[in-house]
A tleap script that builds the chain and sets N, CA, C and O, in Angstrom:
source leaprc.protein.ff14SB
mol = sequence {
  NMET SER GLU GLU ASN ARG GLU ARG LEU LYS
  LEU LYS GLU GLU GLN LYS ASN PRO GLY ALA
  VAL MET ASN ASN ALA TRP ALA ARG ALA VAL
  THR GLY SER PRO GLY SER GLY CYS LEU VAL
  ASN MET ILE SER VAL LEU MET VAL LEU GLY
  VAL ILE LEU LEU ILE ARG ALA CYS SER CGLN
}
set mol.1.N position { 0.855 -1.178 0.000 }
set mol.1.CA position { 0.000 0.000 0.000 }
set mol.1.C position { 0.898 1.237 0.000 }
set mol.1.O position { 1.841 1.329 0.786 }
set mol.2.N position { 0.607 2.158 -0.862 }
set mol.2.CA position { 1.431 3.355 -0.963 }
set mol.2.C position { 1.130 4.316 0.197 }
set mol.2.O position { 0.101 4.225 0.866 }
set mol.3.N position { 2.053 5.212 0.394 }
set mol.3.CA position { 1.909 6.194 1.475 }
set mol.3.C position { 0.690 7.098 1.233 }
set mol.3.O position { 0.008 7.495 2.178 }
set mol.4.N position { 0.426 7.414 -0.026 }
set mol.4.CA position { -0.726 8.263 -0.349 }
set mol.4.C position { -2.034 7.568 0.007 }
set mol.4.O position { -2.942 8.188 0.561 }
set mol.5.N position { -2.128 6.277 -0.313 }
set mol.5.CA position { -3.336 5.526 0.043 }
set mol.5.C position { -3.516 5.444 1.547 }
set mol.5.O position { -4.628 5.576 2.058 }
set mol.6.N position { -2.424 5.226 2.247 }
set mol.6.CA position { -2.478 5.134 3.700 }
set mol.6.C position { -2.984 6.442 4.313 }
set mol.6.O position { -3.848 6.428 5.190 }
set mol.7.N position { -2.447 7.561 3.853 }
set mol.7.CA position { -2.877 8.866 4.372 }
set mol.7.C position { -4.338 9.141 4.024 }
set mol.7.O position { -5.081 9.693 4.836 }
set mol.8.N position { -4.746 8.758 2.821 }
set mol.8.CA position { -6.136 8.965 2.410 }
set mol.8.C position { -7.085 8.168 3.300 }
set mol.8.O position { -8.130 8.670 3.713 }
set mol.9.N position { -6.713 6.920 3.594 }
set mol.9.CA position { -7.546 6.097 4.473 }
set mol.9.C position { -7.587 6.644 5.899 }
set mol.9.O position { -8.625 6.580 6.558 }
set mol.10.N position { -6.465 7.179 6.374 }
set mol.10.CA position { -6.440 7.786 7.715 }
set mol.10.C position { -7.373 8.987 7.777 }
set mol.10.O position { -8.122 9.149 8.740 }
set mol.11.N position { -7.326 9.828 6.750 }
set mol.11.CA position { -8.201 10.996 6.730 }
set mol.11.C position { -9.669 10.592 6.694 }
set mol.11.O position { -10.502 11.214 7.352 }
set mol.12.N position { -9.984 9.561 5.933 }
set mol.12.CA position { -11.360 9.073 5.852 }
set mol.12.C position { -11.816 8.544 7.217 }
set mol.12.O position { -12.945 8.793 7.638 }
set mol.13.N position { -10.935 7.819 7.899 }
set mol.13.CA position { -11.257 7.285 9.222 }
set mol.13.C position { -11.444 8.411 10.239 }
set mol.13.O position { -12.348 8.354 11.073 }
set mol.14.N position { -10.596 9.426 10.170 }
set mol.14.CA position { -10.683 10.535 11.111 }
set mol.14.C position { -11.961 11.335 10.921 }
set mol.14.O position { -12.490 11.894 11.882 }
set mol.15.N position { -12.463 11.398 9.698 }
set mol.15.CA position { -13.717 12.110 9.458 }
set mol.15.C position { -14.893 11.347 10.057 }
set mol.15.O position { -15.831 11.956 10.571 }
set mol.16.N position { -14.847 10.030 9.994 }
set mol.16.CA position { -15.929 9.215 10.551 }
set mol.16.C position { -15.847 9.112 12.064 }
set mol.16.O position { -16.874 9.082 12.742 }
set mol.17.N position { -14.631 9.058 12.600 }
set mol.17.CA position { -14.427 8.833 14.022 }
set mol.17.C position { -13.468 9.882 14.579 }
set mol.17.O position { -12.261 9.787 14.356 }
set mol.18.N position { -13.987 10.888 15.305 }
set mol.18.CA position { -13.101 11.933 15.839 }
set mol.18.C position { -12.046 11.395 16.802 }
set mol.18.O position { -10.992 12.012 16.952 }
set mol.19.N position { -12.295 10.279 17.449 }
set mol.19.CA position { -11.317 9.699 18.354 }
set mol.19.C position { -10.111 9.140 17.635 }
set mol.19.O position { -9.074 8.900 18.253 }
set mol.20.N position { -10.232 8.930 16.349 }
set mol.20.CA position { -9.116 8.399 15.571 }
set mol.20.C position { -7.962 9.389 15.514 }
set mol.20.O position { -6.805 8.979 15.416 }
set mol.21.N position { -8.251 10.674 15.573 }
set mol.21.CA position { -7.189 11.685 15.572 }
set mol.21.C position { -6.311 11.497 16.797 }
set mol.21.O position { -5.084 11.537 16.705 }
set mol.22.N position { -6.952 11.291 17.953 }
set mol.22.CA position { -6.204 11.092 19.194 }
set mol.22.C position { -5.402 9.796 19.130 }
set mol.22.O position { -4.246 9.763 19.549 }
set mol.23.N position { -6.005 8.730 18.610 }
set mol.23.CA position { -5.298 7.453 18.504 }
set mol.23.C position { -4.094 7.554 17.579 }
set mol.23.O position { -3.022 7.035 17.894 }
set mol.24.N position { -4.261 8.211 16.450 }
set mol.24.CA position { -3.147 8.361 15.511 }
set mol.24.C position { -2.041 9.228 16.102 }
set mol.24.O position { -0.858 8.931 15.932 }
set mol.25.N position { -2.423 10.294 16.793 }
set mol.25.CA position { -1.415 11.154 17.420 }
set mol.25.C position { -0.669 10.388 18.506 }
set mol.25.O position { 0.549 10.514 18.628 }
set mol.26.N position { -1.393 9.593 19.299 }
set mol.26.CA position { -0.757 8.813 20.356 }
set mol.26.C position { 0.205 7.787 19.753 }
set mol.26.O position { 1.318 7.611 20.248 }
set mol.27.N position { -0.219 7.121 18.699 }
set mol.27.CA position { 0.640 6.125 18.057 }
set mol.27.C position { 1.903 6.764 17.494 }
set mol.27.O position { 2.988 6.192 17.594 }
set mol.28.N position { 1.768 7.929 16.915 }
set mol.28.CA position { 2.946 8.624 16.378 }
set mol.28.C position { 3.859 9.100 17.495 }
set mol.28.O position { 5.081 9.087 17.342 }
set mol.29.N position { 3.283 9.522 18.618 }
set mol.29.CA position { 4.097 9.978 19.744 }
set mol.29.C position { 4.876 8.819 20.353 }
set mol.29.O position { 6.046 8.967 20.706 }
set mol.30.N position { 4.232 7.675 20.472 }
set mol.30.CA position { 4.889 6.514 21.081 }
set mol.30.C position { 5.981 5.961 20.179 }
set mol.30.O position { 7.067 5.625 20.650 }
set mol.31.N position { 5.700 5.866 18.888 }
set mol.31.CA position { 6.686 5.293 17.967 }
set mol.31.C position { 7.747 6.300 17.548 }
set mol.31.O position { 8.815 5.914 17.073 }
set mol.32.N position { 7.467 7.572 17.716 }
set mol.32.CA position { 8.440 8.595 17.347 }
set mol.32.C position { 8.446 8.918 15.869 }
set mol.32.O position { 9.363 9.579 15.382 }
set mol.33.N position { 7.430 8.458 15.144 }
set mol.33.CA position { 7.379 8.764 13.715 }
set mol.33.C position { 6.749 10.141 13.518 }
set mol.33.O position { 5.723 10.447 14.126 }
set mol.34.N position { 7.348 10.958 12.684 }
set mol.34.CA position { 6.802 12.303 12.490 }
set mol.34.C position { 5.502 12.267 11.703 }
set mol.34.O position { 5.320 11.441 10.808 }
set mol.35.N position { 4.619 13.160 12.047 }
set mol.35.CA position { 3.358 13.256 11.333 }
set mol.35.C position { 3.483 14.103 10.092 }
set mol.35.O position { 4.475 14.802 9.887 }
set mol.36.N position { 2.467 14.029 9.274 }
set mol.36.CA position { 2.510 14.812 8.042 }
set mol.36.C position { 1.988 16.229 8.255 }
set mol.36.O position { 2.254 17.117 7.446 }
set mol.37.N position { 1.255 16.440 9.330 }
set mol.37.CA position { 0.686 17.752 9.578 }
set mol.37.C position { 1.219 18.381 10.841 }
set mol.37.O position { 1.670 17.687 11.753 }
set mol.38.N position { 1.167 19.667 10.890 }
set mol.38.CA position { 1.666 20.403 12.051 }
set mol.38.C position { 0.816 20.108 13.290 }
set mol.38.O position { 1.348 19.973 14.392 }
set mol.39.N position { -0.492 20.009 13.110 }
set mol.39.CA position { -1.382 19.757 14.235 }
set mol.39.C position { -1.086 18.414 14.885 }
set mol.39.O position { -1.074 18.317 16.112 }
set mol.40.N position { -0.850 17.397 14.104 }
set mol.40.CA position { -0.539 16.072 14.642 }
set mol.40.C position { 0.769 16.113 15.415 }
set mol.40.O position { 0.880 15.506 16.480 }
set mol.41.N position { 1.754 16.821 14.891 }
set mol.41.CA position { 3.037 16.946 15.589 }
set mol.41.C position { 2.872 17.682 16.918 }
set mol.41.O position { 3.459 17.281 17.922 }
set mol.42.N position { 2.088 18.741 16.932 }
set mol.42.CA position { 1.878 19.508 18.160 }
set mol.42.C position { 1.147 18.662 19.199 }
set mol.42.O position { 1.513 18.680 20.374 }
set mol.43.N position { 0.123 17.924 18.784 }
set mol.43.CA position { -0.607 17.067 19.716 }
set mol.43.C position { 0.323 16.010 20.281 }
set mol.43.O position { 0.268 15.715 21.475 }
set mol.44.N position { 1.167 15.439 19.453 }
set mol.44.CA position { 2.107 14.412 19.911 }
set mol.44.C position { 3.046 14.970 20.976 }
set mol.44.O position { 3.258 14.339 22.012 }
set mol.45.N position { 3.599 16.132 20.727 }
set mol.45.CA position { 4.521 16.748 21.676 }
set mol.45.C position { 3.792 17.072 22.981 }
set mol.45.O position { 4.319 16.819 24.064 }
set mol.46.N position { 2.594 17.623 22.884 }
set mol.46.CA position { 1.838 17.967 24.089 }
set mol.46.C position { 1.456 16.732 24.894 }
set mol.46.O position { 1.460 16.772 26.125 }
set mol.47.N position { 1.131 15.647 24.223 }
set mol.47.CA position { 0.781 14.422 24.932 }
set mol.47.C position { 1.986 13.854 25.684 }
set mol.47.O position { 1.851 13.421 26.828 }
set mol.48.N position { 3.143 13.852 25.060 }
set mol.48.CA position { 4.346 13.348 25.714 }
set mol.48.C position { 4.698 14.233 26.912 }
set mol.48.O position { 5.026 13.724 27.984 }
set mol.49.N position { 4.630 15.539 26.736 }
set mol.49.CA position { 4.910 16.449 27.850 }
set mol.49.C position { 3.900 16.269 28.977 }
set mol.49.O position { 4.264 16.312 30.152 }
set mol.50.N position { 2.639 16.068 28.624 }
set mol.50.CA position { 1.605 15.857 29.645 }
set mol.50.C position { 1.860 14.610 30.464 }
set mol.50.O position { 1.687 14.625 31.683 }
set mol.51.N position { 2.264 13.541 29.823 }
set mol.51.CA position { 2.565 12.301 30.547 }
set mol.51.C position { 3.766 12.497 31.463 }
set mol.51.O position { 3.756 12.046 32.608 }
set mol.52.N position { 4.793 13.165 30.967 }
set mol.52.CA position { 5.980 13.419 31.791 }
set mol.52.C position { 5.619 14.268 33.007 }
set mol.52.O position { 6.048 13.975 34.123 }
set mol.53.N position { 4.835 15.313 32.793 }
set mol.53.CA position { 4.442 16.180 33.912 }
set mol.53.C position { 3.544 15.440 34.904 }
set mol.53.O position { 3.653 15.657 36.111 }
set mol.54.N position { 2.678 14.591 34.424 }
set mol.54.CA position { 1.814 13.803 35.298 }
set mol.54.C position { 2.642 12.849 36.160 }
set mol.54.O position { 2.403 12.739 37.363 }
set mol.55.N position { 3.595 12.172 35.568 }
set mol.55.CA position { 4.451 11.267 36.327 }
set mol.55.C position { 5.274 12.033 37.349 }
set mol.55.O position { 5.440 11.585 38.483 }
set mol.56.N position { 5.781 13.171 36.952 }
set mol.56.CA position { 6.593 13.990 37.856 }
set mol.56.C position { 5.754 14.514 39.032 }
set mol.56.O position { 6.227 14.539 40.168 }
set mol.57.N position { 4.515 14.931 38.760 }
set mol.57.CA position { 3.651 15.449 39.815 }
set mol.57.C position { 3.237 14.340 40.787 }
set mol.57.O position { 3.140 14.572 41.992 }
set mol.58.N position { 2.997 13.158 40.270 }
set mol.58.CA position { 2.571 12.047 41.129 }
set mol.58.C position { 3.708 11.477 41.954 }
set mol.58.O position { 3.467 10.886 43.007 }
set mol.59.N position { 4.937 11.640 41.502 }
set mol.59.CA position { 6.067 11.071 42.230 }
set mol.59.C position { 6.531 11.956 43.376 }
set mol.59.O position { 7.319 11.516 44.214 }
set mol.60.N position { 6.063 13.178 43.427 }
set mol.60.CA position { 6.506 14.088 44.503 }
set mol.60.C position { 5.539 14.107 45.651 }
set mol.60.O position { 5.759 14.816 46.632 }
savepdb mol mol.pdb
quit
C-alpha cells in the first residue's frame, strides 16, 4: 500500500471517528514517527509532555 493511500484512508477514518485523531497522534508519539501535519506533531509533543508532567507530579 502506498503512502498516499495510507494517508487517504487515515483521513477518511478521522472524518468518521473523531477519536481516531487522538489514537493516531498517540501512536505517532509513542513510535516517534513524524506526522505529516503540524497539528498532529503539536498534539504528539503535548501528549508526551503531559505524561511526563503527570508522572513527575505524582512522584513528589
